[in-house]
C-alpha positions as CSV (number, residue, x, y, z in Angstrom):
1,I,-2.6,-1.5,5.7
2,I,-0.7,-4.5,4.5
3,F,-1.3,-7.4,6.8
4,P,-5.1,-7.5,6.5
5,L,-4.6,-7.8,2.8
6,F,-2.9,-11.1,3.2
7,S,-5.9,-12.8,4.7
8,V,-8.3,-11.2,2.2
9,V,-6.3,-12.4,-0.8
10,E,-5.9,-15.8,0.7
11,T,-9.6,-16.3,1.3
12,E,-10.7,-14.8,-2.0
13,R,-8.1,-16.7,-4.1
14,H,-10.0,-20.1,-3.8
15,V,-13.3,-18.5,-4.9
16,L,-11.6,-16.6,-7.7
17,I,-9.9,-19.8,-9.0
18,K,-13.1,-21.8,-8.9
19,E,-15.1,-19.1,-10.7
20,R,-12.4,-18.5,-13.3
21,R,-12.3,-22.3,-14.1
22,A,-16.1,-22.2,-14.6
23,G,-15.7,-19.2,-17.0
24,T,-17.9,-17.0,-14.9
25,Y,-15.9,-13.8,-15.6
26,R,-12.4,-12.5,-16.6
27,L,-9.7,-11.6,-14.2
28,S,-9.9,-7.9,-15.3
29,A,-13.6,-7.8,-14.4
30,Y,-12.8,-9.1,-10.9
31,F,-10.0,-6.7,-10.4
32,I,-11.9,-3.6,-11.6
33,S,-15.0,-4.5,-9.5
34,K,-12.9,-5.2,-6.4
35,A,-11.0,-1.9,-6.8
36,L,-14.2,0.1,-7.3
37,A,-16.0,-1.6,-4.4
38,E,-13.0,-0.9,-2.0
39,A,-12.3,2.6,-3.3
40,I,-14.9,4.2,-1.0
41,M,-13.5,2.7,2.2
42,D,-9.9,3.2,1.1
43,T,-10.6,6.9,0.5
44,I,-12.2,7.5,4.0
45,A,-9.1,6.5,6.0
46,P,-6.5,8.9,4.3
47,I,-9.0,11.8,4.3
48,A,-9.9,11.3,8.0
49,F,-6.2,11.1,8.8
50,C,-5.3,14.2,6.8
51,A,-8.2,16.3,8.1
52,T,-7.1,15.5,11.7
53,I,-3.3,15.8,11.4
54,Y,-3.2,18.8,9.1
55,Y,-5.1,21.1,11.4
56,V,-3.8,19.7,14.7
57,T,-0.2,20.3,13.6
58,N,-1.2,23.8,12.4
59,L,0.2,23.5,8.9
60,N,-0.5,26.1,6.2
61,N,-4.2,26.9,6.3
62,G,-4.6,27.4,2.5
63,P,-7.1,25.0,1.0
64,D,-4.8,24.3,-1.9
65,R,-2.0,23.2,0.4
66,F,-4.5,20.9,2.3
67,F,-5.5,19.3,-1.0
68,I,-1.9,18.8,-2.0
69,F,-1.1,17.3,1.4
70,T,-4.1,15.0,1.1
71,S,-3.2,13.9,-2.4
72,L,0.3,13.0,-1.4
73,V,-0.9,11.0,1.6
74,Y,-3.5,9.3,-0.6
75,L,-0.9,8.3,-3.1
76,G,1.4,7.0,-0.4
77,F,-1.5,5.0,1.1
78,F,-2.2,3.4,-2.2
79,A,1.4,2.7,-3.0
80,G,1.8,0.9,0.3
81,Q,-1.4,-1.0,-0.3
82,S,-0.3,-2.0,-3.8
83,F,3.0,-3.2,-2.4
84,G,1.2,-5.4,0.1
85,L,-1.1,-6.8,-2.6
86,L,2.0,-7.7,-4.7
87,F,3.4,-9.8,-1.9
88,A,0.0,-11.2,-0.9
89,A,-0.7,-12.3,-4.5
90,G,2.7,-13.8,-4.9
91,A,2.4,-16.1,-1.8
92,S,-0.1,-19.0,-1.4
93,K,-0.2,-18.6,2.4
94,V,0.1,-15.8,5.0
95,E,3.1,-17.6,6.5
96,E,5.0,-17.4,3.2
97,A,4.3,-13.7,2.6
98,T,5.1,-12.4,6.0
99,P,9.0,-12.8,6.1
100,P,9.7,-11.2,2.7
101,I,7.4,-8.2,3.4
102,M,9.1,-7.7,6.8
103,V,12.5,-7.8,5.2
104,A,11.4,-5.3,2.5
105,F,10.0,-2.9,5.2
106,M,13.2,-3.1,7.2
107,V,15.2,-2.2,4.1
108,F,12.8,0.6,3.2
109,M,13.0,2.0,6.7
110,L,16.8,2.0,6.5
111,V,17.0,3.8,3.1
112,S,14.1,6.3,4.0
113,G,16.5,8.4,6.1
114,F,14.8,7.9,9.5
115,F,17.5,5.7,10.9
116,V,20.5,6.3,8.6
117,S,21.2,9.6,6.8
118,G,21.3,9.5,3.1
119,D,25.0,10.3,3.1
120,N,25.8,7.1,5.0
121,I,23.9,4.8,2.6
122,P,26.2,3.2,0.0
123,E,25.7,4.3,-3.6
124,W,24.9,0.8,-4.8
125,F,22.1,0.6,-2.2
126,G,20.8,4.1,-2.4
127,W,18.5,3.6,-5.4
128,L,16.1,1.8,-3.1
129,K,14.9,5.1,-1.7
130,Y,13.2,5.7,-5.0
131,V,11.3,2.4,-4.8
132,D,10.2,2.9,-1.2
133,P,6.4,3.3,-1.0
């Protein structure tokens, strides 16, 4: 989800800066149009994932439960994508964005509870589990 965003932001940045200097459009117009154009493709991946995983793992067959599951996966997908866009927009090159995002992911994996239980995480470090996309 995240690493392809780096190359897209890097290639589009030059065009965006040039067109903004020319006064072609505002930044909000660019952002809204880009979000709407990518919304269709960004919706297909989580729905395909959920439709496959939900029934293969034989989770609760109620349609309301399926839509709740799909909504949560969808929100997680967009939270991760937004996190990647934050790092991609803050760096001028892919090489500058990769190390901080890798460190952030390692920290998030540690506080998520997969490698270390929540009881073993120090209190001063435990708040990061609420920031974890």
